[in-house]
DONU-353859 format. One line per 3 residues: number of its first residue (from 1); for each residue y, x, z of N, C-alpha, C. Coordinates in steps of 0.001 Angstrom, whole numbers, plus 500000, padded with zeros to 6 digits. Each point is the difference from the previous one (the first is absolute). Layout:
NUM	Y,X,Z,Y,X,Z,Y,X,Z  ...
END
This chain:
1	484737,501588,525766,501145,499783,499203,499647,500043,498457  500619,499165,499159,499591,499928,498644,500098,501374,499351  499286,500312,498986,499910,500861,499290,500346,500176,498622
4	500527,501017,499382,500397,500236,498437,499562,501291,499704  499269,499986,498852,499385,501226,499355,499362,500731,501213  499218,499235,500685,498948,500891,501038,500690,500516,500997
7	501516,499868,500343,500680,500693,500942,500366,498842,500877  499841,500259,501401,500657,498992,501111,501487,499778,499646  500447,498765,499986,501472,499774,499830,500615,500391,501579
10	501121,500670,499751,500801,500456,500998,500321,498655,501123  499976,500416,501392,500488,498854,500913,501234,499652,499853  500422,498821,500182,501321,499744,499882,500868,500562,501236
13	501205,500357,499722,500951,500832,500911,500989,499089,500379  499984,499893,501567,500871,498980,500575,500770,500751,500863  501295,499793,499990,501089,500459,500852,500322,499133,501091
16	500029,500149,501386,500187,499070,500879,501435,500744,500781  500660,498877,500017,501344,500552,500475,500449,499067,501338  500099,500669,501328,500261,499182,501219,500555,501063,500825
19	500826,499843,500916,500731,500775,501003,499262,499951,501389  498910,499183,500084,499221,499641,500956,498612,500714,500023  499576,501140,500556,498969,500663,499866,498643,499283,500006
22	499736,498988,501050,499156,499151,500330,499745,499322,498717  500921,499275,499382,499783,499378,498719,499513,500892,498948  500488,500973,500044,499316,500914,498812,498508,500386,500179
25	499617,500255,501330,498722,500157,500461,499040,498980,499424  500479,498974,500463,499270,498628,499767,499803,499661,498437  501129,499887,499161,499608,499915,498446,499506,501197,499488
28	500137,501025,500408,499236,501283,499350,498680,500038,500218  499524,499703,501335,498435,499883,500334,499507,498790,499123  500752,498792,500183,499418,499009,499095,499779,500005,498569
31	500838,500857,499224,499772,499993,498490,499150,501352,499912  500016,500868,500733,498984,501158,499709,498660,499396,499879  499689,499245,500948,498802,499277,500085,499370,499456,498594
34	501035,499643,499275,500024,499393,498711,499919,501129,498844  500129,501260,500366,499915,501176,499171,501209,500130,499140  501132,499373,500633,501397,500445,499335,500324,501120,500525
37	500918,500686,498867,500515,501346,500469,501367,499418,500735  500431,500756,501275,500955,499545,500742,500910,501014,500235  501199,499880,499975,501139,500656,500485,501214,499187,500789
40	500399,500539,500983,500772,499470,500819,501678,500531,500255  500890,499454,500156,501479,500221,500335,500488,499228,501029  500803,500787,500837,500483,499373,501040,501459,499598,499844
43	500609,500217,498598,501191,499558,499793,500454,499841,498621  500876,499380,499884,500571,499640,498536,500227,501175,499076  500559,500904,500585,500381,501259,499099,498543,500801,499742
46	499170,500282,500806,498680,500612,499948,499164,499107,498835  500173,498667,500127,499415,499222,499128,500193,500301,498671  501433,500050,499675,500377,500394,498585,499459,501299,499383
49	500064,500873,501219,499699,501466,499585,498398,499877,499362  499345,499354,501112,498571,500035,499800,499568,499195,498490  500695,498888,499975,499941,499347,498541,500101,500993,498738
52	501267,500570,500286,500352,500833,498831,499079,500981,499708  499328,500596,501001,499372,501281,499890,498505,499562,499354  499607,498834,500131,498642,499316,499704,500185,498621,499990
55	500329,499526,498852,500048,498473,499981,498692,499396,500535  500106,498891,501075,498987,499148,500439,499733,499053,499013  498647,499455,500354,499649,498807,499236,500748,498685,500835
58	500212,499949,501054,500439,498907,500711,500768,500519,501198  500986,499254,500621,500707,500361,501079,499988,498833,501125  499710,500303,501190,500034,499122,501204,501485,500416,500572
61	500962,499304,499920,501435,500185,500709,500365,499179,500993  500219,500672,501213,500610,499345,501135,501594,499532,499449  500540,498910,500671,501410,499889,499927,501090,500607,500894
64	499424,499912,501457,500846,500535,500860,499870,501418,500357  500756,500918,499393,499926,501471,500219,501307,500478,500547  500196,501036,500534,501433,500501,500055,500505,500738,498976
67	501137,500388,499579,500569,500486,499105,500097,499398,498551  498858,499556,499625,499789,499329,498647,498919,498958,500162  500409,498662,500143,499024,499071,499903,499095,499753,498663
70	498866,499104,500225,499011,499894,499047,500727,499467,498664  501007,499405,500076,500856,499141,498846,500384,501108,499095  500619,500835,500555,500620,501239,499418,499040,500925,499320
73	499133,500079,500791,498755,501097,499517,499556,499463,498687  499529,498623,500081,499540,499254,498738,500894,500003,498756  501320,499842,500502,501102,500029,498620,499967,501299,499583
76	499805,500888,500890,500116,501414,499315,498907,500406,499075  498889,499493,500534,498871,500356,499177,499961,499099,498711  500540,498856,500004,500162,499193,498488,500782,500763,499184
79	500868,500944,500539,501145,500401,498915,499172,501333,499610  499334,500316,500445,499060,501285,499280,498972,499869,499195  500334,500331,498882,498978,499778,498640,498497,500223,500291
82	499871,500902,500924,498472,500462,500116,499486,499025,501007  500868,499373,500826,499411,499269,501234,500290,498426,499998  500620,499586,498966,500507,498663,499850,498888,498943,499947
85	498895,500348,499335,498803,499173,499902,499082,500089,501329  500253,500832,501006,498918,500165,500974,500285,498667,501056  498830,499226,500014,500335,498845,500874,500421,500177,501271
88	500701,499288,500873,500431,500389,501087,499770,498392,500936  499187,500178,501155,499630,498977,500816,500907,500123,501314  500866,499016,500261,500671,500169,501201,499185,499717,501517
91	500215,500731,500952,499471,499530,501316,500981,499902,501014  500340,498967,500515,501081,499893,500995,499746,498758,501184  500707,500142,500738,499985,499203,501200,500933,498818,499917
94	500553,500077,498729,501219,499113,499730,499430,498806,499163  500305,498851,500644,499075,498901,499429,500958,499022,499203  501442,500164,499924,500726,498915,499660,500157,500242,498217
97	500070,498768,499453,499997,500081,498562,500971,500782,499385  501249,500177,500555,500867,500970,499350,499595,501408,499993  499107,500466,501031,499489,501443,499976,498903,500153,498862
100	499445,498954,499764,498986,500194,498884,500586,499779,498642  501039,499247,499885,500714,500115,498677,500533,501267,499673  500791,500719,501204,500538,501439,499889,498825,500956,499471
103	498697,499477,500436,499271,500984,499576,499553,500031,498616  499632,498645,499375,499994,500024,498894,501040,500310,498943  501164,499927,500508,501174,500261,499153,500014,501509,499756
106	499473,500660,501199,500193,501439,500067,498827,500638,498840  498882,499032,499784,498963,500542,499057,498559,499841,500558  500082,499540,501177,498638,500048,500719,499152,498804,499025
109	498650,500229,500443,498970,499043,498985,499452,498944,501267  500082,500215,501054,499398,499252,501264,500672,500314,501107  499746,498849,501026,500552,500375,501233,499030,499460,501197
112	499649,501009,500923,499104,499572,500998,500728,500013,501335  499741,498916,500887,500780,500081,501364,499233,500446,500887  500421,500854,500853,499478,500537,501200,500019,499008,501140
115	498738,499994,500838,498828,500585,500024,499063,499615,498694  499549,500865,499405,499149,499507,498735,498409,500062,500465  499221,499346,499205,498596,500100,500003,499502,501183,499027
118	498989,500606,500658,499632,501231,499059,499355,499344,498644  499256,499099,500111,499352,499046,498618,501280,499738,499026  501217,499558,500614,500974,499761,498938,500643,501395,499323
121	500128,500774,500944,500603,501231,499451,498942,500421,498705  498779,500374,500505,499064,500286,499045,499937,499106,498443  499976,498712,500288,500147,499279,499024,501015,499973,498922
124	501440,500031,500604,501058,500477,499341,500187,501453,499306  499548,500528,500758,499962,501511,499340,499014,500010,498575  498807,499585,500239,499048,499829,499106,500655,499198,498671
127	500537,498835,500429,500638,499290,498823,501000,500629,499196  500874,500682,500777,501143,500673,499221,499465,501394,499260  498924,500627,500400,499453,500979,499311,499513,499764,498957
130	499270,498649,499851,499290,499455,498936,501105,499599,498897  501117,499448,500394,501013,499659,499156,500632,501323,499243  500122,500979,500987,500692,501088,499376,498960,500624,498849
133	498777,500070,500232,499027,500371,499297,500116,499510,498550  500175,498427,500232,499978,499223,498645,501250,500292,499273  501184,500158,500692,501057,500471,499350,499967,501330,499225
136	499355,500972,500707,499821,501115,499466,499208,499977,498920  499079,499126,500091,498941,499884,498493,500809,499500,498792  500968,499169,500424,500769,499243,498910,500892,500986,499393
139	500560,501078,500763,500816,500964,499719,499271,500985,498953  498880,500192,500549,499074,501197,499391,499558,499457,498681  499652,498481,500008,499802,499538,498593,501031,500089,499172
142	501279,499634,500298,501132,500127,499270,500141,501213,499283  499917,501035,501060,500184,501612,499436,498977,500241,499127  498771,499405,500158,498950,500430,499161,500021,499496,498671
145	500626,498824,499808,500400,499250,499001,500969,500868,499246  501167,500199,500820,501099,500605,499184,499945,501410,499478  498836,500711,500669,499661,501298,499631,499175,499964,498933
148	499036,499326,499909,498818,499617,499198,500813,499641,498560  500598,498893,500077,500306,499066,498920,501583,500127,499584  500908,500719,500802,501449,499793,499692,500200,500765,498951
151	499416,501014,499502,500324,501041,499011,499253,499627,498780  499208,498695,500016,499239,499801,498886,500498,498476,499504  500182,499155,500959,500611,498608,499749,501448,499760,500136
154	500520,498976,499516,501425,499652,500303,500095,499641,501570  501280,500171,500573,500207,499689,501448,499624,498638,500543  500283,498980,498813,499792,498693,500234,498495,499783,500242
157	499088,500779,499332,498467,499924,500125,499762,500202,501156  500535,501369,500581,499560,500509,501247,500524,499023,501084  501001,499522,500051,500320,498661,501074,499029,498916,499936
160	499601,499675,498745,499150,498913,500124,498594,500277,500442  499581,501260,499982,498754,500418,500259,499833,500044,501471  501230,500389,500847,500147,499914,501317,499371,498564,500787
163	500352,499181,499059,499765,498599,500630,498206,499594,499873  499415,501011,499381,498431,499648,499867,499530,500798,500898  498720,499540,500393,498849,500802,501045,499888,501309,499099
166	499943,501083,500672,499682,501269,499504,498576,500048,499346  499112,499243,500765,498556,500122,499506,499858,499235,498625  500823,499011,499847,500073,499367,498567,500478,500912,498976
169	501015,500784,500189,500503,501121,498950,498979,501213,499554  499254,500385,501115,499386,501166,499767,498662,499760,499910  499305,498913,500194,498655,499874,499838,499422,500190,498574
172	498952,500469,499796,499435,500137,498549,499582,498690,499480  500461,499666,498733,499494,498565,499477,499850,500176,498425  499112,499155,499588,500197,499843,498619,501091,499201,499504
175	500629,500615,498836,501289,499078,499576,500006,500517,498219  500372,498981,499536,500347,500457,498665,501670,500521,499896  500196,501252,499556,501332,500248,499851,500260,500869,498710
178	501093,500347,499674,500221,500841,498716,500603,501374,500440  499158,501122,499701,500283,501295,500115,500792,500643,498905  501091,500588,500496,500929,500952,498673,499882,501424,500584
181	499709,500722,498970,499974,501455,500235,501199,500587,498848  500822,500952,500658,500909,500453,498554,500369,501576,500314  500032,500640,499194,500386,501571,500097,500708,500471,498803
184	500445,501226,500146,500969,500666,499236,498868,500764,498849  500340,499846,498819,499319,500480,498937,500356,501538,499786  499191,500888,500159,500140,501466,499819,500827,500705,501001
187	500151,499447,501254,500845,500592,500866,499235,501120,500693  498636,499964,500097,499389,501129,500629,500193,501434,499403  500172,500026,498702,500153,501023,499237,501560,500369,500014
190	500694,498966,500167,501447,500478,500182,500290,500515,501363  499241,499518,501198,500346,500388,501181,499807,501541,500129  498787,500485,499231,499875,501220,500268,500874,501043,499320
193	500880,499268,499378,501098,500949,499388,501397,499739,500818  500056,499198,501028,501182,499742,500740,499856,500751,501348  501245,500299,500562,500003,500488,501349,499418,498684,500926
196	499718,500325,501196,499410,498789,500806,501274,498938,500312  501071,500721,500317,501295,499134,500283,500183,498866,498814  499809,500487,498698,500055,499071,498831,499094,499056,500103
199	498769,500506,500139,499032,498940,499990,500039,498809,501093  500488,500363,501062,500361,499184,501158,500843,499043,499633  501065,500612,499511,501110,499094,499815,499541,499050,498817
202	499369,500305,498976,499596,499159,498955,499141,498958,500486  499019,500168,500765,499001,499090,500537,500776,499033,500833  500889,500599,500877,500734,498948,501005,500960,499244,499222
205	500460,500298,498967,500862,499117,499290,499358,498840,499053  498741,500576,499387,499228,499107,499154,499456,498699,501183  499536,500632,501130,499297,499026,500851,501189,499127,500831
208	501171,500499,500057,500955,499027,500476,500211,498631,499267  499953,500397,498473,500245,498936,499152,498735,498977,499970  498684,500668,500024,498956,499260,499901,499781,498989,501108
211	500162,500792,501328,499780,498996,501159,500919,499084,500186  501119,499875,499508,500975,499115,500036,499529,499036,499097  499369,500237,498897,499481,499220,499147,498711,499068,500575
214	499153,500555,500476,498982,499531,500731,500100,498782,500734  501068,500512,501085,500543,499115,501203,500742,498815,499318  500703,500407,498976,500821,498636,499403,498915,499046,499329
217	498971,500687,499567,498996,498999,499348,499046,499417,500976  500126,500466,501379,499139,499063,500804,498609,500877,500427  500195,500988,499568,498625,500956,500136,500045,500977,501312
220	498792,500474,500411,499802,500986,501011,499724,501408,499310  500899,500973,500277,499490,501274,499627,498891,500500,500908  498766,500232,499577,498874,500679,500552,500107,501209,500361
223	500173,500888,498942,500028,501461,500269,500790,500807,498959  500522,501124,500294,500330,500958,498894,498826,500842,499537  500047,500136,498820,498888,501227,499380,500693,500906,499256
226	500215,501105,500617,500893,501063,499089,501208,499533,499270  499906,499673,498731,501097,499687,499290,499983,498480,499548  499112,499195,500944,499755,498603,499589,499633,499492,501493
229	499690,498754,499666,499812,498878,501315,499066,498858,499641  499420,499428,501019,499640,498769,499973,500506,498664,500597  500116,499015,499501,500623,498950,500664,498968,498764,499752
232	500028,499052,501094,499208,498901,500056,500777,498859,500073  499704,498885,499177,500663,498519,499904,498708,499031,500450  500475,499300,501124,499235,499194,500630,499515,500544,501277
235	500376,500942,500390,499744,500729,501458,501203,500710,500304  500124,499762,501417,499294,499556,501098,500338,498634,499947  501041,499236,499388,499892,498640,499802,499411,499431,498946
238	499383,498882,499926,499397,499395,498975,501115,499600,499093  499868,500058,498642,501058,499627,499176,499118,499215,498872  500198,498607,499712,499261,499520,498818,500572,500563,498847
241	501014,500352,499760,500484,500536,498735,499974,501639,499938  498939,500654,500529,500114,501661,500119,499701,500434,498745  499226,499252,498887,499831,500916,498992,501296,499930,499202
244	500827,498753,499867,501263,499766,499504,501110,501228,500489  499970,499869,501427,500991,500924,500528,499723,501656,499411  498700,500171,500011,499493,501359,499731,500521,500416,498721
247	499888,499048,499088,500275,500291,498528,501618,500149,499757  500578,498983,500755,501488,500054,499866,500545,500972,500632  499390,500582,501101,500518,501239,500653,499646,501260,499068
250	498801,500095,499410,499855,501221,499015,500974,500005,499121  500201,498777,499364,501163,499969,498945,501241,500599,500293  500453,499428,501393,501396,500296,500320,499987,501579,500444
253	498759,500615,500393,500065,501267,500533,500189,500946,498649  499134,499699,498867,500366,500791,498827,501381,499837,499368  500558,498655,500133,501418,499994,499747,501072,501000,500760
256	499757,499566,501271,500844,501050,500967,499578,501488,499763  498844,500399,499456,499643,501311,499964,500408,500627,498859  500408,499199,499145,500613,500368,498583,501340,500568,500282
259	500910,499066,500816,501180,500107,500335,499942,501244,500865  499166,500293,500917,499951,501190,500806,499924,501121,499359  499064,500008,498974,499976,501117,499004,501093,500516,499211
262	500649,498887,499607,501358,500339,499317,501018,500530,500879  500110,499427,500910,500935,500680,501063,499505,501511,500390  498822,500333,500034,499550,501335,500248,500227,500801,498777
265	499606,499615,499037,500374,500725,498785,501378,500284,499592  500750,499270,500341,501481,500094,499738,500649,500987,501137  499463,500153,500984,500414,501017,501198,499081,501148,499808
268	499111,500166,499102,499293,501357,499975,498828,499959,500899  499593,499177,500444,498939,500003,500943,498648,499533,499509  498776,500620,500817,498753,499749,499424,499534,498578,500164
271	499241,499438,499262,499434,498643,499902,498954,499981,499104  499126,498826,500329,498799,499718,499176,499761,498834,499707  499497,499253,498943,499843,498521,499854,498778,499502,501156
274	499818,498743,500050,499126,499431,500807,498918,499395,499514  498793,499924,500478,498991,499002,499817,499436,499378,500843  499719,498617,499637,499766,498984,501224,498599,499369,499766
277	499150,499910,500870,498757,499010,499737,499924,498949,501031  499673,498850,499610,499794,498657,501082,498746,499241,499670  499215,499899,501287,498960,499139,499843,499838,499039,500978
280	499325,498695,499878,500011,499291,500944,498563,499510,500265  499535,499724,501386,498787,499912,500082,499655,499813,501465  498767,499698,500592,499592,499885,501235,500059,501515,500858
283	500709,500006,500958,499940,501571,500648,499684,499623,501699  499714,501244,500570,500044,499817,501468,501256,500846,500501  500972,499096,500645,501278,500534,500407,499881,499899,501550
286	500742,500842,500481,500099,500071,501777,500261,501382,500206  499836,500280,501297,500445,501168,500788,498607,500807,500291  499793,501146,499768,498869,500935,500366,500474,501298,500324
289	499043,500661,500754,500523,501353,500281,499294,500343,501435  500700,500889,500793,499294,500309,501381,501030,499335,501208  499768,500118,501049,500605,499428,501153,501584,500493,499952
292	500241,500933,499739,501329,500555,499915,500837,500511,498465  499320,499379,499048,500598,500220,498869,499255,498928,498953  500843,498934,499485,499478,498964,499262,500922,499930,498705
295	499346,499319,499082,500707,499883,498581,499707,498675,499557  501022,499230,499494,499917,498641,499513,499795,500245,498435  498877,499566,499246,499737,500261,498564,499067,498979,499560
298	499816,500113,498796,498949,499221,499302,498842,500514,499599  498897,499843,499918,498693,500741,499672,499261,499083,498630  499408,500684,499181,499264,499161,499255,499980,500547,498668
301	499150,499135,499054,500027,500239,498481,501413,500110,499410  500859,498879,500387,501122,499621,499343,500902,501348,500067  499957,500567,501088,501009,501165,500291,499642,501151,499133
304	498710,500292,499952,499595,501019,498858,500411,499813,498664  499908,498718,499438,500357,499335,498720,501567,500286,499778  500649,499480,500857,501350,500282,500040,500700,501441,499866
307	499243,500933,500582,499939,501348,500062,499685,500402,498361  498921,499598,499438,499621,500340,498891,500913,499581,498680  500388,498681,500230,501164,499587,499087,501270,500789,499976
310	500389,500409,501042,501184,500913,500349,499946,501209,499322  498819,500605,500301,499433,501232,499206,500162,500193,498551  499724,498803,499371,499682,499692,498701,501372,499596,499268
313	501044,499440,500893,501272,499641,499459,500968,500826,499524  500551,500103,498776,500775,500935,499335,501293,499949,500631  500988,500787,499678,501224,500029,500479,500905,498758,499724
316	500313,499376,501067,500723,498636,499960,499034,498809,499812  498674,500311,500134,499259,498878,499542,499344,499413,501560  499865,498568,500056,499342,499125,500941,498541,499519,499289
319	498905,500507,500730,498495,499523,499628,499599,498923,501146  499399,499228,499641,499370,498853,500605,498812,499561,499521  499413,499054,500442,498692,499520,499569,500318,498191,499498
322	499265,499411,499384,500403,498698,499774,499628,499378,500990  499214,500027,500979,500034,499326,501304,501419,499984,500859  500477,500893,499935,501365,500130,500668,501009,499365,499070
325	500006,500312,498775,501136,499241,499119,499920,498652,499917  498626,499318,500210,499827,498650,500081,500210,499425,501195  499671,500682,501054,500616,499575,501380,501592,499783,500075
328	500559,501153,499570,501615,499904,499853,500423,498888,499140  499110,499638,498811,500551,499151,499329,499930,498507,500641  498914,499759,500818,499772,498847,500569,501095,499828,501124
331	500019,501093,500759,500974,499937,501126,501562,499702,499301  500272,500482,499146,501237,499607,499429,500092,498568,499375  498913,499512,499727,500151,498420,499483,500221,499998,498511
334	499587,501087,499348,500137,500177,498617,498552,499773,499033  500048,498786,499314,498908,500033,499255,499454,501030,498977  498888,499765,499521,499513,501170,499307,500540,499867,498507
337	500512,499010,499469,500902,500013,498782,501338,500293,500112  500467,500371,501164,501479,500072,500241,500532,501478,500071  501147,500270,499443,500363,501530,500123,500002,500359,501644
340	499143,501032,500242,499900,500571,501364,500663,501426,500199  499468,500842,499213,500583,501436,500133,499483,500807,498666  500584,500892,499527,499545,500750,499117,498686,501015,500452
343	498954,499737,499384,498908,500838,500387,499183,500476,498742  499160,500991,500513,499228,500561,498808,498525,500237,500690  498941,499335,499225,498484,500234,500343,499769,501393,499348
346	499236,500832,500944,499974,501389,499508,498099,500215,500162  499448,498818,500015,498533,500087,499978,499544,500479,501278  498577,500299,499722,499315,500288,501352,500034,501756,500271
349	500290,500146,501045,499837,501592,500549,498876,500063,500894  499634,501396,500154,499058,500372,500889,500720,500890,501146  499762,499741,500938,500767,500644,501168,498804,500945,500958
352	500334,500904,500487,499179,500906,500998,499594,499207,501215  498908,499736,500362,499425,499452,501190,500178,498465,499919  500173,499384,498672,499857,498626,499924,498963,499603,498905
355	499114,499442,500399,498744,499987,499042,500230,499137,498531  500505,498912,500031,500552,499566,498779,501166,500103,499350  499973,499910,498563,501537,500260,499403,500785,498954,500517
358	501369,500238,500123,500959,498887,500367,500915,499723,498988  500227,498681,499672,500909,499645,498924,501438,500316,500664  500856,500418,499284,501234,500631,500543,501268,499169,499210
361	501020,499869,500761,501325,499449,499207,501248,501063,500476  500605,499948,499070,501297,500915,500166,501185,498887,499962  500713,499984,501054,500968,499124,500276,501384,500938,499601
364	500692,499214,499164,501491,500514,499495,500948,499968,501228  500639,501088,500381,500874,499606,501158,501390,499823,499674  500120,498894,499018,501241,499783,499524,500650,498685,500780
367	499218,499294,500613,500526,498949,500641,498876,499329,500916  500577,499161,501148,499109,499653,500973,499092,498733,499383  499019,499587,500879,499393,498881,500062,500646,498971,500435
370	500369,499125,499447,500916,498855,500631,499119,498648,500338  500304,499740,501346,499268,498806,500498,500631,498798,499927
END
């Protein structure tokens, strides 16, 4: 059997339903030789109870049975939320087209006429178990994407991601992106003076506004960092205008944050100003971690630089580099001599763990970069 994480995969669980003991014995013996886990039921009622107690991976179902025929059993299974996706293969001596149509209308996936060949039964069982595994893989992929990304990107992006191979989204690869760090100035000291409930309320309120801003700008929220967060532009989807998007989003976030502070101050609630750092460059993006816990993120010098710029930013300030600034200018289609946005060159700064001094630009959060 296939293995995952060093553990053998569980054998598929097959429920055989037939009121003739000889048929049950024949099918059970044949399938056990293929190492399937087999259960048997001699009536429709017992079959429904057995399926409800332990949902099988596949059901082989006779049509002609007393009290409840196979069509009714299948129809009831399909109405049960836990059992509706279990494939049902009908086995019957009835060979008329109408009988087969009724089976498919009841929800069956296949129909085998008695007397059957053992090889045919095995082939059909293996085919439908493979199809079921493929469907479950797609469901797991969608659940993974929704769990991993739905809190960090817009619902539209999650839906688009479902259409792509999961390996394409999660593999580590080199890519130029723009990384944005943002956090509240002076919140650590404020938090030490507040009750835990007020700290939580303040951060939740702040992050609600910020996450909405990141999503509106087409970015992905990478992670929360206490009273701040990291956002990526250009991952998981490639964006030709990631620098432009990042600066526009940073400007919009500062504007929204000022409104948020005004509302908080008017209501007598705690708040602190925001500092933002943005840097563009080549990173390694993708998923890494262990077999049972993975994280999608960006790694590299640019991530560290964006963090240092954020740490150096003053209250209400956005710090970036000439490389990011010029990339956004190109993406906006704005010439060097044209009005682009208000900015101030702050000269070179030396940052921890970064060898060379970095030229730093302060972007005025008064208006967006228009393209």
